[in-house]
PADRENLUM-888699 format. One record per atom (N, C-alpha, C, O, CB): residue number from 1; residue in one letter; chain; atom name; x, y, z. Coordinates in nm, 3 decimals. Glycine has a CB too. Layout:
NODE   kenu   marro   milum   lodo      east     north        up
NODE    NUM       a       A     CA         X         Y         Z
...
***
This chain:
NODE   kenu   marro   milum   lodo      east     north        up
NODE      1       x       A      N     4.182     8.343    10.052
NODE      1       x       A     CA     4.273     8.250    10.117
NODE      1       x       A      C     4.400     8.232    10.031
NODE      1       x       A      O     4.510     8.236    10.084
NODE      1       x       A     CB     4.202     8.114    10.141
NODE      2       x       A      N     4.385     8.214     9.900
NODE      2       x       A     CA     4.500     8.198     9.813
NODE      2       x       A      C     4.582     8.327     9.806
NODE      2       x       A      O     4.705     8.324     9.798
NODE      2       x       A     CB     4.455     8.156     9.673
NODE      3       x       A      N     4.513     8.439     9.810
NODE      3       x       A     CA     4.581     8.567     9.804
NODE      3       x       A      C     4.667     8.588     9.929
NODE      3       x       A      O     4.780     8.636     9.918
NODE      3       x       A     CB     4.479     8.681     9.790
NODE      4       x       A      N     4.616     8.554    10.044
NODE      4       x       A     CA     4.690     8.569    10.169
NODE      4       x       A      C     4.811     8.474    10.169
NODE      4       x       A      O     4.921     8.512    10.208
NODE      4       x       A     CB     4.597     8.541    10.291
NODE      5       x       A      N     4.790     8.353    10.125
NODE      5       x       A     CA     4.899     8.254    10.116
NODE      5       x       A      C     5.008     8.302    10.021
NODE      5       x       A      O     5.127     8.292    10.051
NODE      5       x       A     CB     4.844     8.116    10.068
NODE      6       x       A      N     4.967     8.354     9.908
NODE      6       x       A     CA     5.061     8.405     9.808
NODE      6       x       A      C     5.138     8.526     9.864
NODE      6       x       A      O     5.259     8.538     9.846
NODE      6       x       A     CB     4.986     8.445     9.677
NODE      7       x       A      N     5.065     8.614     9.933
NODE      7       x       A     CA     5.130     8.732     9.993
NODE      7       x       A      C     5.232     8.690    10.098
NODE      7       x       A      O     5.343     8.744    10.101
NODE      7       x       A     CB     5.024     8.824    10.056
NODE      8       x       A      N     5.196     8.595    10.183
NODE      8       x       A     CA     5.287     8.546    10.286
NODE      8       x       A      C     5.413     8.484    10.225
NODE      8       x       A      O     5.524     8.504    10.274
NODE      8       x       A     CB     5.216     8.444    10.375
NODE      9       x       A      N     5.393     8.408    10.118
NODE      9       x       A     CA     5.504     8.347    10.049
NODE      9       x       A      C     5.595     8.453     9.986
NODE      9       x       A      O     5.717     8.444     9.994
NODE      9       x       A     CB     5.452     8.250     9.941
NODE     10       x       A      N     5.534     8.553     9.925
NODE     10       x       A     CA     5.611     8.662     9.866
NODE     10       x       A      C     5.686     8.741     9.973
NODE     10       x       A      O     5.801     8.781     9.952
NODE     10       x       A     CB     5.519     8.754     9.788
NODE     11       x       A      N     5.623     8.764    10.086
NODE     11       x       A     CA     5.689     8.837    10.195
NODE     11       x       A      C     5.809     8.758    10.248
NODE     11       x       A      O     5.913     8.816    10.278
NODE     11       x       A     CB     5.589     8.866    10.308
NODE     12       x       A      N     5.793     8.628    10.261
NODE     12       x       A     CA     5.903     8.543    10.309
NODE     12       x       A      C     6.019     8.548    10.208
NODE     12       x       A      O     6.135     8.558    10.248
NODE     12       x       A     CB     5.854     8.396    10.329
NODE     13       x       A      N     5.987     8.541    10.079
NODE     13       x       A     CA     6.088     8.549     9.975
NODE     13       x       A      C     6.161     8.684     9.980
NODE     13       x       A      O     6.283     8.690     9.969
NODE     13       x       A     CB     6.025     8.528     9.838
NODE     14       x       A      N     6.083     8.793     9.997
NODE     14       x       A     CA     6.141     8.926    10.008
NODE     14       x       A      C     6.232     8.937    10.130
NODE     14       x       A      O     6.342     8.992    10.119
NODE     14       x       A     CB     6.031     9.031    10.017
NODE     15       x       A      N     6.190     8.885    10.242
NODE     15       x       A     CA     6.273     8.888    10.362
NODE     15       x       A      C     6.402     8.812    10.344
NODE     15       x       A      O     6.508     8.859    10.385
NODE     15       x       A     CB     6.196     8.832    10.480
NODE     16       x       A      N     6.396     8.694    10.282
NODE     16       x       A     CA     6.514     8.613    10.255
NODE     16       x       A      C     6.610     8.687    10.160
NODE     16       x       A      O     6.731     8.690    10.182
NODE     16       x       A     CB     6.473     8.477    10.196
NODE     17       x       A      N     6.552     8.744    10.055
NODE     17       x       A     CA     6.633     8.815     9.957
NODE     17       x       A      C     6.698     8.938    10.019
NODE     17       x       A      O     6.815     8.968     9.991
NODE     17       x       A     CB     6.546     8.855     9.837
NODE     18       x       A      N     6.626     9.010    10.102
NODE     18       x       A     CA     6.680     9.129    10.169
NODE     18       x       A      C     6.795     9.089    10.260
NODE     18       x       A      O     6.897     9.158    10.265
NODE     18       x       A     CB     6.569     9.202    10.251
NODE     19       x       A      N     6.780     8.980    10.333
NODE     19       x       A     CA     6.886     8.932    10.423
NODE     19       x       A      C     7.009     8.890    10.343
NODE     19       x       A      O     7.122     8.919    10.382
NODE     19       x       A     CB     6.836     8.814    10.510
NODE     20       x       A      N     6.986     8.823    10.231
NODE     20       x       A     CA     7.099     8.779    10.147
NODE     20       x       A      C     7.173     8.900    10.088
NODE     20       x       A      O     7.296     8.902    10.085
NODE     20       x       A     CB     7.049     8.687    10.032
NODE     21       x       A      N     7.099     9.000    10.042
NODE     21       x       A     CA     7.161     9.121     9.989
NODE     21       x       A      C     7.241     9.194    10.095
NODE     21       x       A      O     7.350     9.244    10.068
NODE     21       x       A     CB     7.055     9.215     9.931
NODE     22       x       A      N     7.188     9.202    10.215
NODE     22       x       A     CA     7.257     9.266    10.327
NODE     22       x       A      C     7.388     9.192    10.358
NODE     22       x       A      O     7.492     9.254    10.380
NODE     22       x       A     CB     7.166     9.270    10.452
NODE     23       x       A      N     7.381     9.060    10.359
NODE     23       x       A     CA     7.499     8.978    10.385
NODE     23       x       A      C     7.606     9.001    10.277
NODE     23       x       A      O     7.724     9.019    10.308
NODE     23       x       A     CB     7.460     8.829    10.391
NODE     24       x       A      N     7.565     9.001    10.152
NODE     24       x       A     CA     7.659     9.022    10.042
NODE     24       x       A      C     7.719     9.164    10.048
NODE     24       x       A      O     7.837     9.184    10.021
NODE     24       x       A     CB     7.589     9.000     9.905
NODE     25       x       A      N     7.636     9.260    10.085
NODE     25       x       A     CA     7.683     9.397    10.097
NODE     25       x       A      C     7.787     9.409    10.209
NODE     25       x       A      O     7.889     9.476    10.191
NODE     25       x       A     CB     7.565     9.493    10.123
NODE     26       x       A      N     7.762     9.346    10.322
NODE     26       x       A     CA     7.857     9.348    10.433
NODE     26       x       A      C     7.988     9.279    10.394
NODE     26       x       A      O     8.096     9.329    10.424
NODE     26       x       A     CB     7.795     9.279    10.557
NODE     27       x       A      N     7.978     9.164    10.325
NODE     27       x       A     CA     8.097     9.094    10.279
NODE     27       x       A      C     8.177     9.180    10.183
NODE     27       x       A      O     8.300     9.183    10.191
NODE     27       x       A     CB     8.059     8.964    10.213
NODE     28       x       A      N     8.109     9.250    10.094
NODE     28       x       A     CA     8.177     9.336     9.997
NODE     28       x       A      C     8.251     9.447    10.069
NODE     28       x       A      O     8.366     9.476    10.036
NODE     28       x       A     CB     8.076     9.395     9.898
NODE     29       x       A      N     8.187     9.509    10.168
NODE     29       x       A     CA     8.251     9.615    10.244
NODE     29       x       A      C     8.375     9.563    10.317
NODE     29       x       A      O     8.478     9.631    10.321
NODE     29       x       A     CB     8.152     9.675    10.345
NODE     30       x       A      N     8.366     9.443    10.373
NODE     30       x       A     CA     8.481     9.385    10.444
NODE     30       x       A      C     8.596     9.360    10.347
NODE     30       x       A      O     8.712     9.386    10.380
NODE     30       x       A     CB     8.441     9.251    10.515
NODE     31       x       A      N     8.565     9.312    10.227
NODE     31       x       A     CA     8.670     9.288    10.127
NODE     31       x       A      C     8.731     9.420    10.081
NODE     31       x       A      O     8.852     9.429    10.058
NODE     31       x       A     CB     8.613     9.210    10.006
NODE     32       x       A      N     8.649     9.522    10.066
NODE     32       x       A     CA     8.699     9.653    10.026
NODE     32       x       A      C     8.797     9.707    10.130
NODE     32       x       A      O     8.902     9.761    10.095
NODE     32       x       A     CB     8.583     9.752    10.005
NODE     33       x       A      N     8.764     9.692    10.256
NODE     33       x       A     CA     8.851     9.736    10.364
NODE     33       x       A      C     8.981     9.659    10.363
NODE     33       x       A      O     9.089     9.717    10.379
NODE     33       x       A     CB     8.782     9.719    10.499
NODE     34       x       A      N     8.972     9.527    10.344
NODE     34       x       A     CA     9.092     9.443    10.338
NODE     34       x       A      C     9.180     9.485    10.220
NODE     34       x       A      O     9.302     9.497    10.236
NODE     34       x       A     CB     9.054     9.293    10.325
NODE     35       x       A      N     9.122     9.509    10.105
NODE     35       x       A     CA     9.199     9.550     9.987
NODE     35       x       A      C     9.267     9.684    10.012
NODE     35       x       A      O     9.382     9.704     9.972
NODE     35       x       A     CB     9.108     9.559     9.863
NODE     36       x       A      N     9.198     9.776    10.077
NODE     36       x       A     CA     9.256     9.906    10.108
NODE     36       x       A      C     9.376     9.888    10.201
NODE     36       x       A      O     9.478     9.956    10.183
NODE     36       x       A     CB     9.151     9.999    10.172
NODE     37       x       A      N     9.367     9.800    10.298
NODE     37       x       A     CA     9.478     9.775    10.388
NODE     37       x       A      C     9.593     9.707    10.316
NODE     37       x       A      O     9.710     9.737    10.343
NODE     37       x       A     CB     9.432     9.691    10.506
NODE     38       x       A      N     9.562     9.617    10.223
NODE     38       x       A     CA     9.666     9.554    10.143
NODE     38       x       A      C     9.739     9.657    10.058
NODE     38       x       A      O     9.862     9.655    10.048
NODE     38       x       A     CB     9.606     9.445    10.056
NODE     39       x       A      N     9.665     9.745     9.997
NODE     39       x       A     CA     9.726     9.851     9.915
NODE     39       x       A      C     9.815     9.939    10.001
NODE     39       x       A      O     9.924     9.977     9.959
NODE     39       x       A     CB     9.618     9.936     9.844
NODE     40       x       A      N     9.769     9.973    10.120
NODE     40       x       A     CA     9.848    10.054    10.212
NODE     40       x       A      C     9.980     9.982    10.247
NODE     40       x       A      O    10.085    10.046    10.251
NODE     40       x       A     CB     9.768    10.084    10.340
NODE     41       x       A      N     9.974     9.851    10.271
NODE     41       x       A     CA    10.094     9.775    10.304
NODE     41       x       A      C    10.190     9.770    10.185
NODE     41       x       A      O    10.311     9.782    10.203
NODE     41       x       A     CB    10.057     9.634    10.348
NODE     42       x       A      N    10.136     9.753    10.066
NODE     42       x       A     CA    10.219     9.751     9.945
NODE     42       x       A      C    10.283     9.889     9.922
NODE     42       x       A      O    10.400     9.897     9.885
NODE     42       x       A     CB    10.135     9.710     9.823
NODE     43       x       A      N    10.208     9.994     9.944
NODE     43       x       A     CA    10.263    10.129     9.927
NODE     43       x       A      C    10.375    10.153    10.028
NODE     43       x       A      O    10.476    10.216     9.994
NODE     43       x       A     CB    10.152    10.236     9.944
NODE     44       x       A      N    10.360    10.104    10.151
NODE     44       x       A     CA    10.464    10.118    10.252
NODE     44       x       A      C    10.589    10.041    10.210
NODE     44       x       A      O    10.701    10.089    10.227
NODE     44       x       A     CB    10.414    10.070    10.389
NODE     45       x       A      N    10.570     9.922    10.155
NODE     45       x       A     CA    10.684     9.842    10.107
NODE     45       x       A      C    10.757     9.915     9.994
NODE     45       x       A      O    10.880     9.920     9.991
NODE     45       x       A     CB    10.637     9.703    10.057
NODE     46       x       A      N    10.680     9.972     9.903
NODE     46       x       A     CA    10.739    10.048     9.793
NODE     46       x       A      C    10.815    10.170     9.848
NODE     46       x       A      O    10.923    10.204     9.800
NODE     46       x       A     CB    10.629    10.093     9.692
NODE     47       x       A      N    10.757    10.234     9.948
NODE     47       x       A     CA    10.824    10.348    10.011
NODE     47       x       A      C    10.956    10.309    10.071
NODE     47       x       A      O    11.053    10.383    10.058
NODE     47       x       A     CB    10.736    10.408    10.116
NODE     48       x       A      N    10.962    10.193    10.137
NODE     48       x       A     CA    11.086    10.145    10.197
NODE     48       x       A      C    11.191    10.118    10.089
NODE     48       x       A      O    11.307    10.157    10.101
NODE     48       x       A     CB    11.060    10.018    10.280
NODE     49       x       A      N    11.148    10.050     9.982
NODE     49       x       A     CA    11.240    10.016     9.875
NODE     49       x       A      C    11.288    10.141     9.802
NODE     49       x       A      O    11.404    10.148     9.761
NODE     49       x       A     CB    11.174     9.920     9.776
NODE     50       x       A      N    11.202    10.239     9.786
NODE     50       x       A     CA    11.233    10.359     9.709
NODE     50       x       A      C    11.300    10.470     9.792
NODE     50       x       A      O    11.337    10.574     9.738
NODE     50       x       A     CB    11.107    10.412     9.648
NODE     51       x       A      N    11.315    10.448     9.921
NODE     51       x       A     CA    11.366    10.555    10.006
NODE     51       x       A      C    11.509    10.594     9.968
NODE     51       x       A      O    11.583    10.514     9.911
NODE     51       x       A     CB    11.361    10.513    10.153
NODE     52       x       A      N    11.545    10.715    10.001
NODE     52       x       A     CA    11.679    10.765     9.972
NODE     52       x       A      C    11.787    10.685    10.040
NODE     52       x       A      O    11.900    10.679     9.990
NODE     52       x       A     CB    11.690    10.908    10.013
NODE     53       x       A      N    11.756    10.624    10.152
NODE     53       x       A     CA    11.854    10.544    10.222
NODE     53       x       A      C    11.892    10.419    10.144
NODE     53       x       A      O    11.999    10.363    10.165
NODE     53       x       A     CB    11.801    10.505    10.358
NODE     54       x       A      N    11.805    10.378    10.055
NODE     54       x       A     CA    11.828    10.257     9.978
NODE     54       x       A      C    11.863    10.290     9.834
NODE     54       x       A      O    11.960    10.237     9.779
NODE     54       x       A     CB    11.705    10.167     9.984
NODE     55       x       A      N    11.786    10.376     9.775
NODE     55       x       A     CA    11.801    10.409     9.632
NODE     55       x       A      C    11.934    10.473     9.602
NODE     55       x       A      O    11.970    10.574     9.661
NODE     55       x       A     CB    11.690    10.500     9.588
NODE     56       x       A      N    12.008    10.415     9.510
NODE     56       x       A     CA    12.134    10.471     9.465
NODE     56       x       A      C    12.251    10.451     9.561
NODE     56       x       A      O    12.360    10.502     9.535
NODE     56       x       A     CB    12.116    10.615     9.441
NODE     57       x       A      N    12.233    10.379     9.669
NODE     57       x       A     CA    12.339    10.360     9.766
NODE     57       x       A      C    12.457    10.285     9.706
NODE     57       x       A      O    12.571    10.314     9.740
NODE     57       x       A     CB    12.285    10.285     9.887
NODE     58       x       A      N    12.432    10.192     9.619
NODE     58       x       A     CA    12.541    10.115     9.556
NODE     58       x       A      C    12.627    10.205     9.468
NODE     58       x       A      O    12.749    10.196     9.470
NODE     58       x       A     CB    12.484     9.998     9.473
NODE     59       x       A      N    12.563    10.292     9.390
NODE     59       x       A     CA    12.638    10.383     9.304
NODE     59       x       A      C    12.729    10.474     9.385
NODE     59       x       A      O    12.841    10.504     9.343
NODE     59       x       A     CB    12.544    10.466     9.219
NODE     60       x       A      N    12.682    10.517     9.497
NODE     60       x       A     CA    12.754    10.612     9.580
NODE     60       x       A      C    12.873    10.547     9.650
NODE     60       x       A      O    12.980    10.609     9.662
NODE     60       x       A     CB    12.661    10.672     9.682
NODE     61       x       A      N    12.856    10.425     9.696
NODE     61       x       A     CA    12.955    10.366     9.786
NODE     61       x       A      C    13.041    10.255     9.725
NODE     61       x       A      O    13.143    10.220     9.783
NODE     61       x       A     CB    12.886    10.312     9.903
NODE     62       x       A      N    13.004    10.201     9.613
NODE     62       x       A     CA    13.078    10.088     9.558
NODE     62       x       A      C    13.132    10.117     9.418
NODE     62       x       A      O    13.069    10.187     9.340
NODE     62       x       A     CB    12.989     9.964     9.555
NODE     63       x       A      N    13.248    10.064     9.389
NODE     63       x       A     CA    13.302    10.076     9.253
NODE     63       x       A      C    13.225     9.984     9.161
NODE     63       x       A      O    13.155     9.893     9.207
NODE     63       x       A     CB    13.455    10.043     9.249
NODE     64       x       A      N    13.236    10.005     9.030
NODE     64       x       A     CA    13.161     9.924     8.935
NODE     64       x       A      C    13.206     9.779     8.935
NODE     64       x       A      O    13.125     9.689     8.913
NODE     64       x       A     CB    13.173     9.981     8.795
NODE     65       x       A      N    13.334     9.753     8.959
NODE     65       x       A     CA    13.382     9.615     8.965
NODE     65       x       A      C    13.322     9.543     9.087
NODE     65       x       A      O    13.281     9.428     9.077
NODE     65       x       A     CB    13.536     9.613     8.972
NODE     66       x       A      N    13.319     9.611     9.198
NODE     66       x       A     CA    13.260     9.554     9.319
NODE     66       x       A      C    13.111     9.530     9.299
NODE     66       x       A      O    13.057     9.429     9.342
NODE     66       x       A     CB    13.284     9.646     9.440
NODE     67       x       A      N    13.047     9.625     9.232
NODE     67       x       A     CA    12.903     9.609     9.206
NODE     67       x       A      C    12.876     9.485     9.123
NODE     67       x       A      O    12.781     9.412     9.151
NODE     67       x       A     CB    12.847     9.731     9.134
NODE     68       x       A      N    12.958     9.461     9.020
NODE     68       x       A     CA    12.941     9.345     8.934
NODE     68       x       A      C    12.954     9.216     9.016
NODE     68       x       A      O    12.876     9.122     9.000
NODE     68       x       A     CB    13.043     9.348     8.820
NODE     69       x       A      N    13.054     9.214     9.104
NODE     69       x       A     CA    13.074     9.097     9.188
NODE     69       x       A      C    12.957     9.077     9.285
NODE     69       x       A      O    12.912     8.965     9.309
NODE     69       x       A     CB    13.204     9.110     9.264
NODE     70       x       A      N    12.911     9.188     9.339
NODE     70       x       A     CA    12.800     9.180     9.435
NODE     70       x       A      C    12.669     9.139     9.369
NODE     70       x       A      O    12.585     9.076     9.433
NODE     70       x       A     CB    12.782     9.313     9.505
NODE     71       x       A      N    12.650     9.174     9.244
NODE     71       x       A     CA    12.528     9.133     9.175
NODE     71       x       A      C    12.518     8.982     9.172
NODE     71       x       A      O    12.410     8.925     9.191
NODE     71       x       A     CB    12.525     9.189     9.032
NODE     72       x       A      N    12.632     8.917     9.149
NODE     72       x       A     CA    12.631     8.771     9.147
NODE     72       x       A      C    12.603     8.716     9.287
NODE     72       x       A      O    12.527     8.620     9.302
NODE     72       x       A     CB    12.766     8.718     9.094
NODE     73       x       A      N    12.664     8.777     9.388
NODE     73       x       A     CA    12.639     8.731     9.525
NODE     73       x       A      C    12.497     8.761     9.569
NODE     73       x       A      O    12.436     8.684     9.643
NODE     73       x       A     CB    12.738     8.796     9.621
NODE     74       x       A      N    12.445     8.875     9.524
NODE     74       x       A     CA    12.313     8.918     9.567
NODE     74       x       A      C    12.205     8.820     9.523
NODE     74       x       A      O    12.102     8.807     9.590
NODE     74       x       A     CB    12.284     9.056     9.514
NODE     75       x       A      N    12.226     8.752     9.412
NODE     75       x       A     CA    12.127     8.656     9.366
NODE     75       x       A      C    12.115     8.540     9.463
NODE     75       x       A      O    12.015     8.468     9.462
NODE     75       x       A     CB    12.163     8.605     9.226
NODE     76       x       A      N    12.217     8.522     9.546
NODE     76       x       A     CA    12.215     8.410     9.642
NODE     76       x       A      C    12.180     8.455     9.785
NODE     76       x       A      O    12.143     8.373     9.869
NODE     76       x       A     CB    12.351     8.340     9.642
NODE     77       x       A      N    12.193     8.581     9.811
NODE     77       x       A     CA    12.166     8.631     9.947
NODE     77       x       A      C    12.063     8.744     9.941
NODE     77       x       A      O    12.063     8.824     9.847
NODE     77       x       A     CB    12.298     8.680    10.016
NODE     78       x       A      N    11.979     8.749    10.038
NODE     78       x       A     CA    11.875     8.852    10.043
NODE     78       x       A      C    11.932     8.980    10.103
NODE     78       x       A      O    11.996     8.978    10.208
NODE     78       x       A     CB    11.754     8.803    10.125
NODE     79       x       A      N    11.908     9.092    10.035
NODE     79       x       A     CA    11.952     9.221    10.085
NODE     79       x       A      C    11.875     9.255    10.213
NODE     79       x       A      O    11.761     9.213    10.228
NODE     79       x       A     CB    11.933     9.331     9.978
NODE     80       x       A      N    11.936     9.330    10.305
NODE     80       x       A     CA    11.868     9.363    10.431
NODE     80       x       A      C    11.734     9.436    10.408
NODE     80       x       A      O    11.637     9.409    10.478
NODE     80       x       A     CB    11.958     9.449    10.517
NODE     81       x       A      N    11.731     9.526    10.313
NODE     81       x       A     CA    11.606     9.600    10.287
NODE     81       x       A      C    11.502     9.505    10.229
NODE     81       x       A      O    11.384     9.513    10.264
NODE     81       x       A     CB    11.630     9.720    10.191
NODE     82       x       A      N    11.544     9.416    10.142
NODE     82       x       A     CA    11.452     9.319    10.085
NODE     82       x       A      C    11.394     9.230    10.195
NODE     82       x       A      O    11.274     9.201    10.195
NODE     82       x       A     CB    11.522     9.233     9.977
NODE     83       x       A      N    11.476     9.188    10.287
NODE     83       x       A     CA    11.429     9.107    10.400
NODE     83       x       A      C    11.331     9.186    10.488
NODE     83       x       A      O    11.231     9.134    10.536
NODE     83       x       A     CB    11.549     9.057    10.484
NODE     84       x       A      N    11.364     9.314    10.508
NODE     84       x       A     CA    11.278     9.400    10.588
NODE     84       x       A      C    11.140     9.416    10.523
NODE     84       x       A      O    11.037     9.409    10.590
NODE     84       x       A     CB    11.343     9.538    10.607
NODE     85       x       A      N    11.141     9.438    10.391
NODE     85       x       A     CA    11.014     9.452    10.318
NODE     85       x       A      C    10.935     9.323    10.324
NODE     85       x       A      O    10.815     9.324    10.348
NODE     85       x       A     CB    11.039     9.493    10.170
NODE     86       x       A      N    11.004     9.211    10.302
NODE     86       x       A     CA    10.935     9.081    10.306
NODE     86       x       A      C    10.874     9.054    10.443
NODE     86       x       A      O    10.762     9.004    10.453
NODE     86       x       A     CB    11.033     8.968    10.269
NODE     87       x       A      N    10.949     9.087    10.549
NODE     87       x       A     CA    10.898     9.067    10.683
NODE     87       x       A      C    10.779     9.158    10.711
NODE     87       x       A      O    10.680     9.116    10.771
NODE     87       x       A     CB    11.009     9.092    10.786
NODE     88       x       A      N    10.788     9.283    10.667
NODE     88       x       A     CA    10.675     9.376    10.686
NODE     88       x       A      C    10.550     9.325    10.616
NODE     88       x       A      O    10.441     9.324    10.673
NODE     88       x       A     CB    10.711     9.516    10.633
NODE     89       x       A      N    10.567     9.281    10.491
NODE     89       x       A     CA    10.451     9.231    10.416
NODE     89       x       A      C    10.394     9.106    10.481
NODE     89       x       A      O    10.272     9.089    10.487
NODE     89       x       A     CB    10.490     9.201    10.270
NODE     90       x       A      N    10.482     9.017    10.530
NODE     90       x       A     CA    10.435     8.894    10.593
NODE     90       x       A      C    10.359     8.927    10.721
NODE     90       x       A      O    10.255     8.867    10.748
NODE     90       x       A     CB    10.553     8.799    10.624
NODE     91       x       A      N    10.409     9.023    10.801
NODE     91       x       A     CA    10.338     9.064    10.924
NODE     91       x       A      C    10.199     9.119    10.891
NODE     91       x       A      O    10.101     9.085    10.957
NODE     91       x       A     CB    10.419     9.170    11.001
NODE     92       x       A      N    10.193     9.203    10.790
NODE     92       x       A     CA    10.065     9.263    10.751
NODE     92       x       A      C     9.972     9.153    10.696
NODE     92       x       A      O     9.851     9.157    10.719
NODE     92       x       A     CB    10.086     9.376    10.645
NODE     93       x       A      N    10.028     9.057    10.624
NODE     93       x       A     CA     9.947     8.946    10.571
NODE     93       x       A      C     9.885     8.866    10.686
NODE     93       x       A      O     9.768     8.829    10.679
NODE     93       x       A     CB    10.034     8.852    10.482
NODE     94       x       A      N     9.963     8.840    10.790
NODE     94       x       A     CA     9.909     8.767    10.904
NODE     94       x       A      C     9.804     8.849    10.978
NODE     94       x       A      O     9.700     8.797    11.018
NODE     94       x       A     CB    10.022     8.729    11.000
NODE     95       x       A      N     9.833     8.978    10.996
NODE     95       x       A     CA     9.741     9.064    11.067
NODE     95       x       A      C     9.608     9.076    10.993
NODE     95       x       A      O     9.502     9.076    11.054
NODE     95       x       A     CB     9.803     9.202    11.087
NODE     96       x       A      N     9.615     9.087    10.859
NODE     96       x       A     CA     9.496     9.107    10.778
NODE     96       x       A      C     9.436     8.975    10.726
NODE     96       x       A      O     9.330     8.973    10.664
NODE     96       x       A     CB     9.528     9.198    10.661
NODE     97       x       A      N     9.508     8.865    10.754
NODE     97       x       A     CA     9.468     8.735    10.703
NODE     97       x       A      C     9.454     8.743    10.549
NODE     97       x       A      O     9.352     8.704    10.492
NODE     97       x       A     CB     9.335     8.688    10.769
NODE     98       x       A      N     9.559     8.794    10.485
NODE     98       x       A     CA     9.556     8.821    10.341
NODE     98       x       A      C     9.649     8.724    10.266
NODE     98       x       A      O     9.771     8.725    10.285
NODE     98       x       A     CB     9.597     8.966    10.312
NODE     99       x       A      N     9.588     8.643    10.182
NODE     99       x       A     CA     9.668     8.554    10.099
NODE     99       x       A      C     9.746     8.629     9.994
NODE     99       x       A      O     9.854     8.586     9.953
NODE     99       x       A     CB     9.579     8.451    10.033
NODE    100       x       A      N     9.692     8.742     9.949
NODE    100       x       A     CA     9.758     8.824     9.847
NODE    100       x       A      C     9.889     8.880     9.901
NODE    100       x       A      O     9.992     8.871     9.835
NODE    100       x       A     CB     9.666     8.940     9.802
NODE    101       x       A      N     9.885     8.936    10.019
NODE    101       x       A     CA    10.006     8.992    10.079
NODE    101       x       A      C    10.104     8.882    10.116
NODE    101       x       A      O    10.225     8.902    10.107
NODE    101       x       A     CB     9.973     9.077    10.202
NODE    102       x       A      N    10.056     8.769    10.158
NODE    102       x       A     CA    10.142     8.657    10.190
NODE    102       x       A      C    10.217     8.609    10.067
NODE    102       x       A      O    10.337     8.583    10.074
NODE    102       x       A     CB    10.062     8.544    10.251
NODE    103       x       A      N    10.148     8.598     9.957
NODE    103       x       A     CA    10.213     8.557     9.832
NODE    103       x       A      C    10.314     8.664     9.787
NODE    103       x       A      O    10.422     8.631     9.738
NODE    103       x       A     CB    10.106     8.532     9.721
NODE    104       x       A      N    10.279     8.789     9.802
NODE    104       x       A     CA    10.371     8.896     9.766
NODE    104       x       A      C    10.495     8.894     9.855
NODE    104       x       A      O    10.606     8.917     9.807
NODE    104       x       A     CB    10.301     9.033     9.776
NODE    105       x       A      N    10.479     8.868     9.983
NODE    105       x       A     CA    10.591     8.859    10.075
NODE    105       x       A      C    10.683     8.746    10.035
NODE    105       x       A      O    10.806     8.762    10.038
NODE    105       x       A     CB    10.542     8.839    10.219
NODE    106       x       A      N    10.629     8.634     9.999
NODE    106       x       A     CA    10.709     8.520     9.954
NODE    106       x       A      C    10.786     8.555     9.826
NODE    106       x       A      O    10.904     8.522     9.811
NODE    106       x       A     CB    10.618     8.396     9.930
NODE    107       x       A      N    10.719     8.621     9.738
NODE    107       x       A     CA    10.783     8.661     9.612
NODE    107       x       A      C    10.897     8.761     9.636
NODE    107       x       A      O    11.003     8.748     9.575
NODE    107       x       A     CB    10.680     8.723     9.517
NODE    108       x       A      N    10.874     8.858     9.723
NODE    108       x       A     CA    10.979     8.956     9.755
NODE    108       x       A      C    11.097     8.886     9.822
NODE    108       x       A      O    11.212     8.918     9.795
NODE    108       x       A     CB    10.923     9.068     9.848
NODE    109       x       A      N    11.067     8.791     9.909
NODE    109       x       A     CA    11.172     8.720     9.981
NODE    109       x       A      C    11.257     8.634     9.887
NODE    109       x       A      O    11.378     8.624     9.905
NODE    109       x       A     CB    11.112     8.634    10.092
NODE    110       x       A      N    11.195     8.571     9.788
NODE    110       x       A     CA    11.264     8.477     9.698
NODE    110       x       A      C    11.331     8.546     9.582
NODE    110       x       A      O    11.431     8.494     9.532
NODE    110       x       A     CB    11.168     8.375     9.646
NODE    111       x       A      N    11.282     8.658     9.538
NODE    111       x       A     CA    11.331     8.722     9.417
NODE    111       x       A      C    11.452     8.812     9.449
NODE    111       x       A      O    11.437     8.907     9.525
NODE    111       x       A     CB    11.219     8.804     9.350
NODE    112       x       A      N    11.570     8.785     9.393
NODE    112       x       A     CA    11.687     8.866     9.423
NODE    112       x       A      C    11.680     9.007     9.366
NODE    112       x       A      O    11.757     9.094     9.408
NODE    112       x       A     CB    11.809     8.798     9.371
NODE    113       x       A      N    11.592     9.032     9.273
NODE    113       x       A     CA    11.584     9.165     9.212
NODE    113       x       A      C    11.450     9.222     9.240
NODE    113       x       A      O    11.421     9.334     9.198
NODE    113       x       A     CB    11.610     9.162     9.062
***
C-alpha cells in the first residue's frame, strides 16, 4: 500500500516536472525566435545607415565650412535617414512586442550622432 502511494506520488511529481520543463523549453524557443528577429531588424537598420546612399554623402556634396555649420544644426534636427531607421525599428518593436527594439528606436531617434 505504501509502495503504491509512493509510486503514485512520484509519478505525479514526474508529470508536473515534465510539464514545467516543456513549458520552459517552449518559452526559451519563443525568446530565441524573438531575439533572432530583433537582430535581423538591427542588421537592417545598420544596412540602411551604412548604405552608399548615406555613407560619405556629406563629403561629396558639401564644403567643409557648410559641414561644420550643419553639424551644429544636426544636433537639433533629426536626419531623414536617422528618422527612417528609428521608424523602422519602432515598427519592428511593435510587431515583435520587443522592449529592446523600442528602447533602441528611442535612442536612435534622440541621438544626433
